[in-house]
N, C-alpha and C positions, 0 to 999 in steps of 0.2 A: 688672623688674616682670613678673609672671606674666601671659601673655595671657589675656583673658576666657575663651576657649574651653577652654584647658587648666585654668584654675581651676574651671570648671563640671565638667569631667571628673573632677578630683580630688575635688570634693565628692560626686559620684555614687558613686565607688568607696569613699570614706570612709563614706558613709551605708550602703552595702550591707555593708561589713565590720562596722560597728557593730551593725547589726541582725541579720545572719545569724551573725556570729562567736559571740556569747554562747550561742546555741542549742546549740553543740557543747561548751560548757564543763561538765565534770563536777565539777571542783572550783571552789571560790569561787562557788557558785550564787548567793550573794547579790549578785554583781556583774552577773547577767544583766539585771535590771530597770534599774538606772541606765545601763548601757552601751546597752541597747536604746532607752532614752528619749533618750540623747544622739544615737544614730543617727537616730531619727525626727525629732528636732529639726533635725539637719543637713539631712535630706531636706526638711523643711518650709521652712526659711528659704532653702534653695537654690532650691527651686521658686518662691519668692516674690521672688527677687532679680533685679534688672535688671542683668545683667552688662555690658551696653554702653549707657551713658547712662541716660536715664529712660524707663520704660515704664509707662503708666497701669495695666496689669494686674499689674504687679510692683512692689509698693510699697517693697521694701527696697533701698536704695542700696548701692553697693559699700563706702562707708566704714562703714556699719552692718553689712554682711556681714563685713567684716574684724574688727570688734569681736566678732561672734558666734563667728568662728573662734578668736580669741584666748581667748574665754570658755570654749569647749568644750575647748580645749587645756589651759587652767588647771584645768578640772574633772577631766580625765584625770590630770593630775599630782597633783591632790589625792587622787583615789581610789587612786592607786598607793601612797601613804603607808600605807594600812591594809590592804594585801594581803600575805599571807604567802607565797604561791606566787611564787617568783623568776621563772618564765617569764611569768606574767601581769603581775607588777609591771614587768618589763622592756618588755613589750608596751605597757602603759599609758603608761609614761614615753616610750617611743619615739613613740607616736602623739600624746601631748601635745606633745612637742617638735616634731614634724612640723607639727601644727596651728599652733603659734605661728610656726614658720618660714614657713608659707604666708601667714599674716597679714602677717608682715614683708616677705616677698618681693612681696606684692601691694600694698604700701604705695606711693603715689605719691611722687615726689621731694619732699623737704623744702625749706626755704629754701636758696637757693644759697650765700649767704655770700660771703666774699672770701678768696682764697687768700693765704697768709702765707709769705714766704720763710724758709728755714731760719735765716738769720742774725738774724731777729727774736726768736727764742726767748731769753728772759732767762737769763743765766748768774749774775748778781750783782744782787741786789735792794737792796744797800746794807747798812750797819750796823744801820739802824733798822727793817728790815722783813724778815719771814720768812713762808714759806708752807708749809702742811702739807696734803697731799691725804688726805682721809677718804673712801674709796670713790669715789663719783661726784662729789664736791664738794670744794672748797678752803676752808680756814680760814686766817686770816692772824694774825700776831703783829706788833704795833707796839711798838717799844722795843728798844733795843740788848741784846744778850746780857749777862747779868749784872745787868740793871736791878734796883734794889732793890724792896722791898715796896711794892705799889701804884703802881709807876712804869711799868707796861707795860699793854697792852690786847690783848684777843682780839676778832677780828672773825668773827662767825658761829660756829656750834657744831655743824656737820657733820650727818651722818645719824644716826638712832638706833643706839646702840651705839658711838659714837665717843668717849665720855668717856675711857676708859682711854688711847687713843692720844693725845688732846689733852693729857691730864694728864701723860703721859710726855714728850711733846715740850716742854711748858711747863717741866717739871723740868730737862730737858737744857739748856734755853736760859736759865732764870731761877733755877734751884735751887728753894728753898722759898718764894721770893717769890710773892706773890698779885697778880693783876691789879687795876688801879684800876677797871676796868669791862669789861663785855662789850658790844661795839657790834654791832648788827644791821643788815645791809642790808635784810632782810625776813624774814618769818616762815614761809616754806614749810618743809615737813617736812624736807627735806634740808639746811636751814640752822639748824634749832633742835633737831636730834635729841638732843643732850646738853645743851641749854641749862639746863634746870631742875637737873639734877645738878651741873653746873659752878658755877652761881650759888650753890647751897646749899653746895657744898664750899668755895668761896672766899669766900662771904659778899659777893659782888660785885653791884653794881647792873647792870642791863641797860638800855641806851639804845636807843631806837627812835623813828622818826617817829610823831607822834600818829595819823596816818592808818592806821598799822599796829597800833595798840593793840587794836582790836576782835578781831583774830586771835591776840593774845597774852594776852587776859584771858578767854578762854572765851566770848565773846559772839557771834562770827560766824565762819562757815566761808568758805573761799575759793570762788570760782566753780568749777563743774564743769570738768574737763579737756576738751580738744578734740582727741581722737585723730585726727580727720579731717585734721589738718595734714600727715600723712605724714612720710616721712624714715626710718622704721625701727621697730624693736621698742619702743623707749622711748615713742615717740608712740602706738603701737597699744595699749600697756598702761597708758597714762597714767591711764585711767579707774579703775584700781585704786589709784593713789597716794593716800596720806592727804591730806585737805585740811581736816580738822577743826581747830578752834582749840585752842590750848593755854592754860594759865593759869599765868603767872609774874607775877601782879599784885604779889606781895609785893616783888619786885626791880625791877619795871619803872619806868623814868623816861622822860620825854620829852626828845628832843634839843632844845637851846635854839633859839629861833626865829631867832637871828641867824646861824646856820651854825657856831657854835663847837662844839667838843667839850671838855667840862670836863676840864682837866688837860693837854690836848694843844694847845700854842700854835701849832705849825706846821701843824696839820691842820684841815680844814673838812669838813663834810658838805654834800652837794648833793642836792637832791630830784630823783630820776630815776624817776618813776612810769611805769606802762605794764604792767610785769610784775606789779606789785602797786600798790595805791594809795599806800602809804607806803614804797615802795622808795627807798633812798638809796645814794649812793656816797660814798667818802671820798677826800679830795684833799689832798696835801701840796704847798703852794705852793712851798716851797724846793727840794725834790728833784724835783718834778713827777711824783710817784708817785701812781698812781690805783688805788684798790680799787673796781672797778666792780660788784661783785656780780653780778647776772644782767641788768643793763641792757644789757650786751654780754657775750658769752662767746667762748671761743677753741677750741671744738670743736663737732662736729655732735652736739649733745646728743639730737636726736631719734632717733638710731640707737643700738643697744646697743654696737656697736664704738666709736662715738664717745664714749659715756659711760664705758665701762670701759678703753679704751685711747686716751685723748685724743691727737689730732694737731692741731697748730696750724692753725686755720682760723677766721677772724673771722666771727662770726655776730651777729644780733640776739639778743634774749632767747629762752629755750627756748620754742618756738612752742606747745607743747601746753598750757602753763600761763600764756599771756599773754592777758589779756582786753581790753586797751585799746591797739590798735596805733597810734592817732594819738598818744597820750601817749608810747608807746615810741619813736616816730620823733623826737619833740622831745627826748626824754632822750638819745638817741644824738647828736643834733646838739649838745647842751649839752656832752657829754663830749668830742666831737671838737674843739670850740672851745678846750678846755683845752690841747690838743697835748701829751699826756703823754709822758714819756720812759720810764716804766716802768708796766706795767699788770698787775695781778692780778685775775682774774675768778673768779666762783663756780664755773665749770666750765672745764677746759682749762688749758694751760700758760701761764705768765707770758710777757709780751712786753716788748721794749725797743727803743729806738733810733728812727732816722728812719722806718724801714719801718712801725713801729707807728703813728706819727702819720699817715702818708700813707694807710695802709690804713683807719684810723679815719675819716678825712675821706672816703675813697671809699665806705665803708659809709653814712656819713651822707647824702651827696649822691645815692646810688643805693638808698636804703632800701627803696622799693617793689619794686625789681627783685631785690635781694639779701637782704633780711631778712624780707619778708613771705612766709608760706606761700601755696600756691595756693588753699587752702581752709581756712576756719575759721569756726565759728559767730560768732566775735567780730569777724570782718571785716564781717559783716552787721549785727550788733548788739553793740556794746561793752558790757561789764559794768562 
């Protein structure tokens, strides 16, 4: 974490460069005004920032300051796209990346989580289950390879742009067979990115918990992100992530109230709210396989490295998008009581064996110490 004094010095240098630098630009004169405005903005919010704790005369907190750093970095990267001059474009990209890096490096530690031994990484999910990583998120296939038409299921639908990869993986595993349904753990943007296209392509129903339906029928947006949770770049940029509803009403169905999944005799759904109101996990009683969605995850999702290059580390739900921590705590306890032998989560590698059950119990019993962020607006006021 960057010390406050160094952060203040970097802000002063950045403001000076952005204000004075454009005056010497002979080409791309149109950039002078926006760059100068960004520089003056950096100077203004830096002077108003309380770098050490709270100060009555400086109303901007460091979590707000980091958000502004990330915003001006994103603005410089956006400006660079429309610049013809290679030198200026490189400068803007470099400064934009620098600003984002400073925001991430200033981020406080995120949730601690629970360390996972290497032997807990799953090497075999069984004949009935497969997992596909789509960018920063996982989707799962329930049903043995070669299952006939309408005899297998897709769980979640990845980030936007995932449709081609999911369709290709489905063809490799099931040929031309279509799924019986698409099952949703929840409706965040990184779990429904290809949902509409896949449902239309396959003519498949979509099953979700009724409490999640407002976000899937265009009626309600998710609560704002909480970038103040810390942990890295994913948290700092979370205010930019889509949270608007989608509308898949034509295909949407409610999961049965009794926990059954139509057509899947060995599987049940379990209500695991906290990350979202209608979040569910899927549980196979016979194989003790758990599809946990984002109720628990297995990587430090708050950091860019943890999102892009997952390394096994048991965590609570992604902190920047979790508005009800009391419910999330109860959901982790509910999953730990199942004592799963295999677990696939929405983010991070799959886990298996005794170490999985032990670590999941440890997370449940020490949830406040290992899953909660140090700060979140939703710790003060759940949404």
